[in-house]
LUMNUZA-153055 format. One record per residue: residue number from 1; y, z, x of N, C-alpha, C in turn. Coordinates in Angstrom, 1 decimal, m for minus. Atoms other than C-alpha are relative to their C-alpha. Example, Ala and Ser with C-alpha at 12.3 -4.5 7.8 and 13.67 -1.06 7.14 Angstrom:
pos|n_yy|n_zz|n_xx|ca_yy|ca_zz|ca_xx|c_yy|c_zz|c_xx
1|m1.2|0.0|0.9|m4.5|7.8|12.3|1.2|0.0|0.9
2|m1.1|0.0|m0.9|m1.1|7.1|13.7|1.1|0.8|m0.8
***
This chain:
pos|n_yy|n_zz|n_xx|ca_yy|ca_zz|ca_xx|c_yy|c_zz|c_xx
1|m1.2|0.0|0.8|0.0|0.0|0.0|1.3|0.0|0.9
2|m1.1|m0.1|m1.0|2.4|0.9|2.8|0.2|m1.3|0.7
3|m0.1|1.3|m0.7|1.7|m2.3|4.6|0.7|m1.1|m1.0
4|m0.5|1.0|1.0|2.4|m4.5|1.4|1.5|0.3|m0.3
5|m1.4|m0.3|0.4|5.7|m2.6|0.6|1.0|0.1|1.2
6|m0.9|m0.2|m1.2|7.1|m2.0|4.1|m0.2|m1.1|1.1
7|0.3|0.9|m1.2|5.4|m4.1|6.8|0.0|m1.5|m0.4
8|0.1|1.4|0.4|4.7|m7.3|4.9|1.4|m0.7|m0.1
9|m1.3|0.7|0.2|8.3|m8.0|3.8|0.8|0.0|1.4
10|m0.7|0.0|m1.3|9.6|m6.9|7.3|m0.5|m1.2|0.9
11|0.6|1.1|m0.8|7.2|m9.4|9.0|0.5|m1.3|m0.5
12|m0.5|1.3|0.6|8.2|m12.1|6.5|1.4|m0.3|0.4
13|m1.4|0.2|m0.4|11.9|m11.6|7.3|0.1|m0.4|1.5
14|0.0|0.3|m1.5|11.2|m11.6|11.1|m0.5|m1.5|0.2
15|0.5|1.4|m0.1|9.2|m14.9|10.7|1.1|m1.0|m0.4
16|m1.0|1.0|0.5|11.9|m16.6|8.6|1.2|0.0|0.9
17|m1.1|0.0|m0.9|14.6|m15.5|10.9|m0.2|m0.7|1.3
18|0.4|0.7|m1.2|12.7|m16.7|13.9|m0.2|m1.5|m0.2
19|0.2|1.4|0.3|11.9|m20.0|12.3|1.4|m0.7|m0.1
20|m1.3|0.5|0.2|15.5|m20.6|11.3|0.7|m0.2|1.3
21|m0.7|0.1|m1.3|16.9|m19.9|14.7|m0.7|m1.0|0.9
22|0.7|0.8|m0.9|14.2|m21.7|16.6|0.1|m1.5|m0.3
23|m0.2|1.4|0.4|14.7|m24.9|14.6|1.2|m0.6|0.6
24|m1.2|0.6|m0.6|18.3|m25.4|15.7|0.1|0.3|1.5
25|0.0|m0.2|m1.5|17.6|m23.9|19.1|m0.5|m1.1|0.8
26|0.5|1.2|m0.7|15.8|m27.1|20.1|1.2|m0.9|0.4
27|m1.1|0.8|m0.4|19.1|m28.9|20.0|0.8|0.5|1.2
28|m0.7|m0.6|m1.1|20.7|m26.4|22.3|m0.7|m0.2|1.3
29|0.8|0.2|m1.2|17.9|m26.6|24.8|0.0|m1.4|0.5
30|0.0|1.4|m0.3|17.7|m30.4|24.8|1.3|m0.5|0.5
31|m1.4|0.4|m0.3|21.5|m30.7|25.1|0.5|0.9|1.2
32|m0.4|m0.9|m1.0|21.5|m28.0|27.8|1.2|0.8|m0.3
33|m1.1|m0.9|0.5|23.8|m25.8|25.8|m0.5|1.4|m0.5
34|0.6|m1.2|0.5|21.7|m22.7|25.5|1.1|1.2|0.0
35|m0.9|m1.1|0.0|24.7|m20.5|26.4|0.9|m0.1|m1.2
36|m0.8|0.1|1.2|26.5|m21.9|23.4|m0.7|0.8|m1.2
37|0.6|m0.9|1.0|23.9|m20.2|21.2|0.3|1.4|0.1
38|m0.4|m1.4|m0.3|24.6|m16.9|22.9|1.4|0.2|m0.4
39|m1.4|m0.2|0.3|28.3|m17.4|22.5|0.2|0.0|m1.6
40|m0.2|0.0|1.5|28.1|m18.4|18.7|m0.6|1.2|m0.6
41|0.5|m1.2|0.7|25.9|m15.4|17.9|0.9|1.2|0.2
42|m1.1|m1.1|m0.2|28.8|m13.2|19.2|1.3|m0.4|m0.7
43|m1.3|0.4|0.5|31.7|m15.3|18.1|0.0|0.1|m1.6
44|m0.1|m0.1|1.5|30.7|m15.2|14.4|0.2|1.3|m0.6
45|m0.1|m1.4|0.5|30.9|m11.4|14.1|1.3|0.2|m0.7
46|m1.2|m0.2|0.8|34.6|m11.4|13.0|m0.1|m0.7|m1.3
47|0.2|0.7|1.2|33.7|m14.0|10.4|m0.9|0.7|m1.0
48|1.0|m0.8|0.9|30.8|m11.9|9.1|0.7|1.2|m0.6
49|m0.7|m1.2|0.5|33.0|m8.8|8.8|1.1|m0.5|m1.0
50|m1.0|0.5|1.0|35.8|m10.9|7.1|m0.7|m0.4|m1.3
51|0.7|0.4|1.2|33.3|m12.4|4.7|m0.5|1.2|m0.8
52|0.4|m1.2|0.6|31.9|m8.9|4.0|1.1|0.7|m0.8
53|m1.2|m0.6|0.6|35.4|m7.6|3.2|0.4|m0.8|m1.2
54|m0.5|0.8|1.2|36.1|m10.5|0.8|m1.1|0.1|m1.1
55|0.9|0.0|1.0|32.8|m10.6|m1.0|m0.8|1.3|m0.3
56|0.7|m1.3|0.1|31.5|m7.0|m0.5|m1.5|m0.1|0.3
57|1.4|0.1|m0.2|28.2|m8.3|0.6|m0.2|m0.9|1.3
58|0.2|0.8|m1.2|26.8|m9.6|4.0|m0.8|m1.3|m0.2
59|0.9|1.1|0.2|24.4|m12.1|2.5|0.5|m0.9|m1.2
60|m0.6|0.9|1.0|26.6|m14.5|0.5|0.5|m1.3|0.7
61|m0.5|1.2|m0.6|27.8|m18.1|1.1|1.4|0.2|0.4
62|m1.4|m0.3|m0.5|31.3|m16.6|1.4|0.0|0.4|1.5
63|0.2|m0.5|m1.3|30.1|m14.7|4.4|m0.4|m1.1|1.0
64|0.4|1.1|m0.8|28.4|m17.8|5.8|1.2|m0.9|0.4
65|m1.2|0.9|m0.2|31.6|m19.9|5.3|1.0|0.7|1.0
66|m1.0|m0.7|m1.0|33.8|m17.2|7.1|m0.6|0.0|1.4
67|0.6|0.0|m1.3|31.3|m16.9|9.9|0.0|m1.4|0.6
68|0.0|1.4|m0.5|31.1|m20.7|10.2|1.4|m0.3|0.6
69|m1.4|0.3|m0.5|34.9|m20.9|10.5|0.3|0.7|1.3
70|m0.1|m0.8|m1.3|34.8|m18.1|13.1|m0.7|m0.7|1.2
71|0.7|0.7|m1.1|32.2|m19.9|15.1|0.6|m1.3|0.5
72|m0.7|1.2|m0.4|33.9|m23.2|15.0|1.3|0.2|0.7
73|m1.3|m0.4|m0.6|37.2|m21.6|15.8|m0.3|0.4|1.5
74|0.3|m0.4|m1.4|35.6|m20.0|18.9|m0.4|m1.2|0.8
75|0.3|1.2|m0.8|34.1|m23.4|20.0|1.2|m0.7|0.3
76|m1.2|0.8|m0.2|37.5|m25.0|19.6|0.8|0.7|1.1
77|m0.8|m0.7|m1.0|39.1|m22.2|21.7|m0.7|m0.2|1.4
78|0.7|0.2|m1.3|36.4|m22.7|24.4|0.5|m1.4|0.6
79|m0.4|1.3|m0.4|37.3|m26.4|24.5|1.5|m0.1|0.5
80|m1.4|m0.1|m0.3|41.0|m25.6|24.6|0.2|0.6|1.4
81|m0.1|m0.7|m1.3|40.6|m23.2|27.5|m0.5|m0.9|1.1
82|0.5|0.9|m1.0|38.5|m25.7|29.4|1.0|m1.1|0.4
83|m1.0|1.1|m0.2|41.2|m28.4|28.9|1.3|0.5|0.7
84|m1.2|m0.5|m0.6|44.2|m26.3|29.7|m0.2|0.8|1.3
85|0.3|m0.7|m1.2|42.8|m23.9|32.3|m0.9|m0.7|1.0
86|0.9|0.7|m0.8|40.4|m26.4|33.7|m1.1|0.9|0.6
87|1.2|m0.9|m0.4|37.6|m23.8|33.8|m1.3|m0.7|m0.4
88|1.2|0.6|0.4|34.0|m24.6|33.6|m0.5|0.6|m1.3
89|0.5|m0.4|1.3|32.0|m24.2|30.3|m0.5|1.4|0.0
90|0.6|m1.3|0.1|30.2|m21.0|31.2|1.1|1.1|0.0
91|m1.1|m1.0|m0.1|33.4|m19.2|32.2|0.8|0.1|m1.3
92|m0.8|0.0|1.2|35.3|m20.3|29.1|m0.8|0.7|m1.1
93|0.7|m0.6|1.0|32.5|m19.3|26.8|m0.2|1.5|0.2
94|0.1|m1.4|m0.3|32.1|m16.0|28.5|1.2|0.8|m0.4
95|m1.3|m0.7|0.3|35.7|m15.1|28.0|0.1|0.0|m1.6
96|m0.1|0.0|1.4|35.7|m16.2|24.3|m1.0|0.8|m0.8
97|1.1|m0.8|0.8|32.4|m14.7|23.2|0.2|1.5|0.1
98|m0.2|m1.5|m0.1|33.3|m11.2|24.6|1.2|0.4|m0.8
99|m1.2|m0.4|0.8|36.8|m11.3|23.1|m0.2|0.0|m1.5
100|0.2|0.1|1.4|35.7|m12.4|19.7|m1.1|1.1|m0.5
101|1.0|m1.0|0.4|32.7|m10.0|19.6|0.7|1.4|0.0
102|m0.7|m1.2|m0.1|35.0|m7.2|20.7|1.0|0.1|m1.2
103|m0.9|0.0|1.3|37.4|m8.2|17.8|m0.8|0.3|m1.2
104|0.7|m0.3|1.1|34.6|m8.1|15.4|m0.4|1.6|0.0
105|0.3|m1.4|m0.1|33.6|m4.6|16.6|1.2|0.9|m0.4
106|m1.2|m0.8|0.4|37.2|m3.4|16.2|0.2|m0.1|m1.5
107|m0.1|0.2|1.4|37.2|m4.9|12.7|m0.9|0.9|m0.8
108|1.0|m0.9|0.6|34.1|m2.9|11.9|0.5|1.4|0.0
109|m0.3|m1.4|m0.2|35.5|0.3|13.2|1.4|0.4|m0.8
110|m1.4|m0.3|0.6|39.0|0.0|11.5|0.2|m0.4|m1.5
111|m0.2|0.5|1.4|38.3|m1.6|8.1|m0.9|0.8|m1.0
112|0.8|m0.8|0.9|35.9|1.0|6.7|m1.4|m0.5|m0.2
113|1.3|0.5|0.2|32.8|m1.1|6.9|m1.1|0.8|0.8
114|0.9|m0.8|m0.9|31.2|1.1|9.6|m0.5|1.1|m0.9
115|0.6|m1.0|0.7|28.8|3.4|8.0|m0.3|m0.3|m1.5
116|0.2|0.4|1.4|28.8|1.5|4.7|m1.2|m1.0|0.0
117|1.0|1.0|m0.2|26.7|m1.5|5.6|m0.1|m0.5|1.4
118|m0.2|0.6|m1.4|27.9|m3.0|8.9|0.3|1.1|0.9
119|m0.4|m0.8|m1.1|28.0|m1.1|12.1|m0.3|m0.6|1.3
120|0.3|0.7|m1.3|27.8|m1.9|15.8|m1.4|m0.1|0.2
121|1.5|0.0|m0.2|24.1|m0.9|16.0|m0.6|m1.1|m0.9
122|0.5|1.0|0.9|23.4|m3.1|13.0|0.3|m1.4|0.5
123|m0.4|1.3|m0.6|25.3|m6.0|14.7|m0.9|m0.4|1.2
124|0.8|0.3|m1.2|23.1|m5.7|17.8|m1.5|m0.1|m0.4
125|1.5|0.0|0.2|19.6|m4.9|16.4|m0.4|m0.4|m1.4
126|0.4|0.3|1.3|19.7|m5.8|12.7|m0.6|1.1|m0.8
127|0.7|m1.0|0.8|17.7|m4.0|10.1|m1.3|m0.5|m0.7
128|1.3|0.5|0.4|14.3|m5.5|9.9|m0.8|1.1|m0.7
129|0.8|m1.1|0.5|12.7|m2.1|9.4|0.4|0.5|m1.4
130|m0.5|m0.5|1.3|14.8|m1.4|6.3|m0.3|m0.9|m1.2
131|0.3|1.0|1.0|13.5|m4.4|4.4|m1.2|0.6|m0.8
132|1.1|m0.6|0.7|11.3|m3.0|1.6|m0.1|m0.8|m1.3
133|0.3|0.6|1.3|9.6|m4.6|m1.4|m1.0|0.9|m0.8
134|0.8|m1.1|0.6|8.4|m1.8|m3.7|m1.0|m0.5|m1.1
135|0.8|0.4|1.1|6.7|m4.0|m6.3|m1.5|0.0|0.3
136|1.5|0.2|m0.1|3.2|m5.0|m4.8|m0.8|1.3|0.3
137|0.9|m1.1|m0.2|0.5|m2.3|m5.1|m1.3|m0.5|0.6
138|1.3|0.6|m0.5|m2.4|m4.7|m4.3|0.4|m1.5|0.4
139|m0.3|1.3|m0.5|m2.6|m8.1|m2.7|0.1|m1.0|m1.2
140|m0.1|0.8|1.1|m3.0|m9.6|m6.1|1.4|0.0|m0.7
141|m1.4|m0.1|0.5|0.5|m8.4|m7.1|0.9|m0.9|0.6
142|m0.9|0.9|m0.7|2.0|m10.6|m4.5|0.1|m1.3|m0.7
143|0.0|1.2|0.7|1.0|m13.6|m6.6|0.6|0.1|m1.4
144|m0.5|m0.1|1.4|2.5|m12.2|m9.8|1.5|m0.3|0.0
145|m1.4|0.4|0.0|5.8|m14.0|m10.5|1.0|1.1|m0.6
146|m0.9|m1.0|0.5|7.1|m10.9|m12.4|0.6|0.9|1.1
147|m0.5|m0.8|m1.1|7.5|m9.1|m9.1|0.9|m0.8|1.0
148|m0.8|0.7|m1.0|9.3|m11.9|m7.3|1.5|0.2|m0.2
149|m1.4|m0.4|0.1|12.6|m10.9|m8.8|0.4|1.2|0.7
150|m0.3|m1.2|m0.8|12.4|m7.7|m6.8|m0.2|m0.2|1.5
151|0.2|0.4|m1.4|11.9|m9.5|m3.5|1.3|0.5|0.7
152|m1.2|m0.3|m0.8|14.2|m8.2|m0.7|0.9|m1.3|0.1
153|m0.9|1.2|0.1|17.3|m10.5|m0.9|m0.1|m0.8|1.4
154|0.1|0.7|m1.3|16.8|m11.3|2.9|m1.0|m1.1|0.0
155|1.1|1.0|0.0|13.6|m13.2|2.1|0.5|m1.4|m0.6
156|m0.4|1.3|0.6|15.0|m15.9|m0.4|1.3|m0.5|0.8
157|m1.2|0.4|m0.7|18.3|m16.0|1.6|m0.4|m0.8|1.3
158|0.5|0.7|m1.2|16.5|m16.9|4.9|m0.8|m1.2|m0.3
159|0.8|1.1|0.4|14.0|m19.1|3.2|0.8|m1.2|m0.5
160|m0.9|1.1|0.5|16.8|m21.1|1.5|0.7|m0.7|1.1
161|m0.8|0.5|m1.1|18.7|m21.5|4.7|m0.9|m0.8|0.9
162|1.0|0.7|m0.8|15.5|m22.6|6.6|m0.3|m1.3|m0.7
163|0.3|1.2|0.8|14.8|m25.1|3.8|1.1|m1.1|0.2
164|m1.2|0.9|0.0|18.3|m26.6|3.9|0.1|m0.6|1.4
165|0.0|0.5|m1.3|18.3|m26.9|7.7|m1.1|m1.0|0.3
166|1.2|0.9|m0.2|14.8|m28.4|7.7|0.3|m1.4|m0.7
167|m0.3|1.3|0.6|15.9|m31.0|5.1|1.1|m0.8|0.7
168|m1.1|0.7|m0.7|19.0|m31.8|7.1|m0.7|m0.6|1.3
169|0.7|0.5|m1.1|16.7|m32.3|10.2|m0.7|m1.3|m0.4
170|0.8|1.2|0.4|14.4|m34.7|8.3|0.9|m1.1|m0.5
171|m0.8|1.1|0.5|17.2|m36.7|6.7|0.8|m0.7|1.2
172|m0.8|0.6|m1.1|19.0|m37.2|10.1|m0.8|0.0|1.3
173|0.9|0.0|m1.2|16.0|m37.3|12.4|0.4|m1.0|1.1
174|m0.3|1.1|m1.0|17.0|m40.6|14.0|1.3|0.3|0.7
175|m1.3|m0.3|m0.6|20.6|m39.6|14.5|0.0|1.1|0.9
176|0.1|m1.2|m0.8|19.7|m36.2|15.9|m0.7|m0.4|1.3
177|0.6|0.5|m1.2|17.3|m37.9|18.4|0.9|m0.7|0.9
178|m0.9|0.9|m0.8|19.9|m40.4|19.4|1.1|0.8|0.7
179|m1.2|m0.7|m0.6|22.9|m38.0|20.0|m0.6|1.1|1.0
180|0.6|m1.0|m0.9|20.5|m35.5|21.7|m0.3|m0.6|1.4
181|0.5|0.5|m1.2|19.0|m37.8|24.3|1.0|m1.1|0.6
182|m0.9|1.1|m0.5|21.7|m40.5|24.6|1.4|0.1|m0.7
183|m1.3|m0.2|0.7|25.2|m39.2|23.4|0.9|m1.2|0.2
184|m0.8|1.1|m0.2|27.0|m42.1|25.0|m0.3|m1.2|m0.8
185|0.4|1.1|0.8|25.0|m44.7|23.2|0.2|0.3|m1.5
186|m0.4|m0.3|1.4|25.5|m42.8|20.0|1.4|m0.3|m0.3
187|m1.3|0.3|0.2|29.2|m43.2|20.4|0.3|m1.4|m0.2
188|m0.1|1.5|0.2|28.9|m46.9|20.8|m0.4|m0.5|m1.3
189|0.5|0.4|1.3|27.1|m47.0|17.5|0.9|0.6|m1.2
190|m0.9|m0.5|0.9|29.9|m45.2|15.8|m0.2|1.4|m0.4
191|0.2|m1.4|0.2|28.8|m41.6|16.0|0.9|0.8|0.9
192|m1.0|m0.7|m0.8|32.0|m39.8|17.3|m0.6|1.2|0.6
193|0.5|m1.2|m0.8|31.3|m37.1|19.9|0.3|1.3|m0.8
194|m0.4|m1.2|0.6|33.3|m34.5|18.0|m0.7|0.3|m1.3
195|0.8|m0.2|1.2|31.4|m35.1|14.8|m1.3|0.6|0.3
196|1.4|m0.5|m0.3|28.0|m34.5|16.4|0.1|1.4|0.5
197|m0.1|m1.3|m0.6|29.3|m31.5|18.3|0.3|1.0|m1.2
198|m0.2|m0.8|1.1|30.7|m30.1|15.0|m1.2|0.3|m0.8
199|1.2|0.0|0.8|27.5|m30.8|13.1|m1.0|1.0|0.7
200|1.0|m0.8|m0.7|25.3|m29.1|15.8|0.5|1.4|0.1
201|m0.6|m1.4|0.0|27.6|m26.1|16.2|m0.1|0.7|m1.3
202|0.0|m0.6|1.3|27.8|m25.7|12.6|m1.4|0.4|m0.5
203|1.4|m0.3|0.2|24.0|m25.8|12.2|m0.4|1.3|0.7
204|0.4|m1.2|m0.8|23.6|m23.2|14.9|0.7|1.2|m0.7
205|m0.7|m1.1|0.6|26.3|m21.0|13.3|m0.6|0.4|m1.3
206|0.7|m0.3|1.3|24.6|m21.2|9.9|m1.3|0.8|0.2
207|1.3|m0.7|m0.3|21.2|m20.2|11.4|0.3|1.4|0.5
208|m0.4|m1.3|m0.6|22.9|m17.3|13.3|0.4|1.0|m1.1
209|m0.4|m0.9|1.1|24.6|m15.9|10.2|m1.1|0.3|m0.9
210|1.1|m0.2|0.9|21.6|m16.3|8.0|m1.0|1.1|0.6
211|0.9|m1.0|m0.6|19.5|m14.2|10.5|0.7|1.2|0.4
212|m0.7|m1.1|m0.7|22.2|m11.9|11.7|m0.2|1.3|m0.7
213|0.0|m1.3|0.8|22.1|m9.3|8.9|m1.3|0.7|0.3
214|1.4|m0.5|m0.1|18.3|m8.8|9.3|m0.4|0.2|1.4
215|0.5|0.0|m1.4|17.9|m9.5|13.0|1.0|0.4|1.0
216|m0.9|m0.3|m1.0|21.1|m8.8|14.7|0.2|m1.0|1.1
217|m0.3|1.1|m1.0|22.5|m10.6|17.7|m1.1|m0.1|1.1
218|1.0|0.1|m1.1|19.7|m9.7|20.2|m1.2|m0.9|m0.4
219|1.1|0.8|0.4|16.8|m11.2|18.2|0.5|m1.5|m0.3
220|m0.4|1.4|0.3|18.9|m14.2|17.1|0.1|m0.8|1.3
221|m0.1|0.7|m1.2|19.7|m15.1|20.7|m1.4|m0.3|0.6
222|1.4|0.2|m0.5|16.0|m14.7|21.8|m0.6|m1.1|m0.8
223|0.7|1.0|0.9|14.8|m16.8|18.8|0.7|m1.4|0.2
224|m0.6|1.2|m0.2|17.4|m19.5|19.5|m0.4|m0.7|1.3
225|0.3|0.5|m1.3|16.4|m19.9|23.1|m1.5|m0.1|0.4
226|1.4|m0.1|m0.6|12.9|m18.7|23.9|m1.0|m0.9|m0.6
227|1.0|0.9|0.6|10.7|m20.6|21.4|0.3|m1.5|0.4
228|m0.3|1.4|m0.4|12.5|m23.9|22.1|m0.2|m0.3|1.4
229|0.2|0.2|m1.4|12.5|m23.4|25.8|m1.5|0.0|0.4
230|1.5|m0.1|m0.2|8.7|m22.5|25.7|m0.6|m1.3|m0.5
231|0.6|1.3|0.4|8.0|m25.7|23.7|0.4|m1.1|0.9
232|m0.4|1.1|m0.9|10.0|m27.8|26.1|m0.9|0.0|1.3
233|1.0|m0.1|m1.2|7.6|m26.6|28.9|m1.3|m0.5|m0.4
234|1.4|0.4|0.4|4.6|m27.6|26.9|m0.1|m1.5|m0.5
235|0.1|1.4|0.5|5.5|m31.1|25.6|1.3|m0.7|0.4
236|m1.1|0.8|m0.3|7.8|m34.0|26.3|0.4|m0.8|m1.2
237|m0.3|0.7|1.2|7.9|m35.4|22.7|0.9|0.9|m0.8
238|m1.0|m0.7|0.8|10.8|m34.4|20.5|m0.7|0.7|m1.2
239|0.6|m0.5|1.2|8.8|m34.0|17.3|m1.0|1.0|0.3
240|0.9|m1.0|m0.4|6.0|m32.1|19.1|0.7|1.3|0.4
241|m0.7|m1.2|m0.4|8.6|m29.8|20.5|0.5|0.8|m1.1
242|m0.5|m0.7|1.2|10.0|m29.0|17.1|m1.2|0.9|m0.6
243|1.2|m0.7|0.6|6.5|m28.0|15.7|m0.5|1.1|1.0
244|0.5|m1.0|m1.0|5.6|m26.1|19.0|1.0|1.2|m0.1
245|m1.0|m1.1|m0.1|8.9|m24.1|18.9|m0.2|0.9|m1.3
246|0.2|m0.7|1.2|8.2|m23.1|15.3|m1.3|0.9|0.1
247|1.3|m0.8|m0.1|4.6|m22.0|16.2|0.3|1.2|1.0
248|m0.3|m1.1|m0.9|5.9|m19.9|19.2|0.9|1.0|m0.7
249|m0.9|m0.9|0.7|8.7|m18.4|17.0|m0.8|0.9|m0.9
250|0.8|m0.7|1.0|6.1|m17.4|14.4|m0.8|1.1|0.8
251|0.9|m0.9|m0.8|3.8|m15.9|17.0|0.7|1.1|0.6
252|m0.8|m1.1|m0.6|6.6|m13.9|18.7|0.4|1.0|m1.1
253|m0.4|m0.9|1.1|7.7|m12.5|15.3|m1.2|0.9|m0.4
254|1.1|m0.8|0.4|4.2|m11.3|14.3|m0.4|0.9|1.0
255|0.5|m0.8|m1.1|3.0|m10.1|17.6|1.1|1.1|0.4
256|m1.1|m0.9|m0.4|6.4|m8.5|18.5|0.1|1.1|m1.0
257|m0.2|m1.1|1.0|6.7|m6.6|15.2|m1.2|0.9|0.1
258|1.3|m0.8|0.0|3.0|m5.4|15.4|0.1|1.0|1.2
259|m0.1|m0.8|m1.2|3.5|m4.2|18.9|1.0|1.1|m0.1
260|m1.1|m1.0|0.1|6.8|m2.4|18.1|m0.4|1.1|m0.9
261|0.3|m1.0|1.0|5.4|m0.7|15.1|m1.3|0.8|0.3
262|1.2|m0.7|m0.2|1.9|0.1|15.9|m0.4|0.1|1.5
263|0.3|m0.1|m1.4|1.6|m0.6|19.6|0.5|1.2|0.7
264|m0.6|m1.2|m0.6|4.0|2.1|20.6|m0.8|1.2|m0.3
265|0.8|m1.2|0.3|2.0|4.7|18.7|m1.3|0.0|0.7
266|1.3|0.0|m0.7|m1.2|3.5|20.3|0.1|0.3|1.5
267|m0.3|m0.3|m1.4|0.4|4.0|23.7|0.5|1.5|0.2
268|m0.4|m1.4|m0.1|1.3|7.6|22.9|1.4|0.3|m0.4
269|m1.4|m0.3|0.4|4.9|7.2|21.7|0.0|0.8|m1.3
270|m0.1|m0.8|1.1|6.0|9.6|19.1|0.5|m0.7|m1.3
271|m0.4|0.8|1.1|7.5|6.9|16.9|0.1|m1.5|0.4
272|m0.1|1.4|m0.3|7.8|3.1|16.7|1.3|m0.4|0.7
273|m1.2|0.4|m0.7|10.3|1.2|18.7|0.7|m1.1|m0.8
274|m0.7|1.0|0.8|12.9|m1.3|17.5|m0.7|m1.3|m0.1
275|0.8|1.2|0.2|11.2|m4.3|16.0|0.7|m1.3|0.6
276|m0.7|1.1|m0.5|13.9|m6.8|16.9|m0.1|m0.1|1.6
277|0.2|m0.1|m1.4|13.7|m5.6|20.5|m1.4|m0.4|0.5
278|1.4|0.3|m0.2|9.9|m5.9|20.4|m0.2|m1.5|m0.1
279|0.1|1.5|0.2|10.1|m9.5|19.1|0.6|m0.8|1.1
280|m0.6|0.6|m1.0|12.6|m10.5|21.6|m0.8|0.0|1.3
281|0.8|m0.2|m1.2|10.5|m9.1|24.5|m1.2|m0.9|m0.1
282|1.2|0.9|0.1|7.4|m11.0|23.3|0.4|m1.4|0.1
283|m0.5|1.4|m0.1|9.3|m14.2|22.9|0.3|m0.3|1.5
284|m0.2|0.2|m1.5|10.4|m13.8|26.6|m1.2|0.0|0.8
285|1.3|m0.1|m0.6|6.9|m12.9|27.6|m0.7|m1.4|m0.1
286|0.6|1.3|0.3|5.6|m16.1|26.0|0.6|m1.1|0.8
287|m0.7|0.9|m0.9|8.2|m18.1|27.8|m0.4|0.1|1.4
288|0.4|m0.3|m1.4|7.3|m16.5|31.1|m1.4|m0.6|0.3
289|1.3|0.5|m0.1|3.6|m17.4|30.5|0.0|m1.5|0.1
290|m0.1|1.5|0.0|4.5|m21.0|29.7|0.5|m0.5|1.3
291|m0.6|0.4|m1.3|6.6|m21.3|32.8|m1.0|0.1|1.1
292|1.1|m0.2|m1.0|3.7|m20.0|35.0|m1.0|m1.1|m0.2
293|1.0|1.0|0.3|1.3|m22.3|33.2|0.5|m1.4|0.4
294|m0.5|1.3|m0.4|3.6|m25.3|33.8|0.0|m0.2|1.4
295|m0.1|0.1|m1.5|4.0|m24.5|37.4|m1.5|m0.2|0.6
296|1.4|0.1|m0.4|0.2|m24.1|37.8|m0.5|m1.5|m0.2
297|0.4|1.3|0.3|m0.3|m27.5|36.2|0.5|m1.0|1.1
298|m0.7|0.8|m1.0|2.2|m29.1|38.6|m0.7|0.1|1.4
299|0.6|m0.2|m1.4|0.5|m27.6|41.7|m1.5|m0.6|0.0
300|1.3|0.4|0.1|m3.0|m28.6|40.4|m0.2|m1.5|m0.1
301|0.1|1.5|0.2|m2.2|m32.3|39.9|0.5|m0.7|1.3
***
């Protein structure tokens, strides 16, 4: 009973958050813009707080819109700093992401949202463990539509976001492949650089915001980068990389959660450890194993 009401919904949220982030993370890895995912996951915080203040809830399209504006504003500031200050991309993003994340933290502390729903710890680690579905008493109850109305709101919200991003990927698969592997050729065909950058950064920002409330910035960053990077080490085909990244994301979410909740107790800890941290660690471990495996293949051939 406890598993169905507490662990199953938490694992479901972890999987959906991981899948949503991993899907768009492939674009960042292939375009060598992994640091942009880290930057966006921090730059959207002021927008999330602003959206929460407007709507009174962190999981609404108002919040996503505000966070999207904040993320795109941060990306524009990065470009402006690079142009005016002639700084490299990493330096510009480092400055902007820390400044905007700090602004978000100050907004949390000064607007009364701290202690209500949003706080600094929530922004870092999320609240996977707090996701509860009280309805199912047996496995059969999960199939009963009467109980679906009581699903934790994180589940349909993340599932809807993942479905929308997946549909966008399918509808624009050729264009995505083109601008990812040959941006200059895409420009000659009438795909302006700023449009593709806006679309990709927007997709990343949407994924980050959708997963942010449940997963926090730590897990979001890990899921944006690690599964896609792991998939890149295992295949050279774009379509195969997408599917492989989703597989690695799901594996990290399940194994990481189980180790965090039950593994810590098995090792003698007095309580479970943070689930988001456990999932991020497993995602990094899988990436490390893939890197060693790739290196071994190169030496053996």
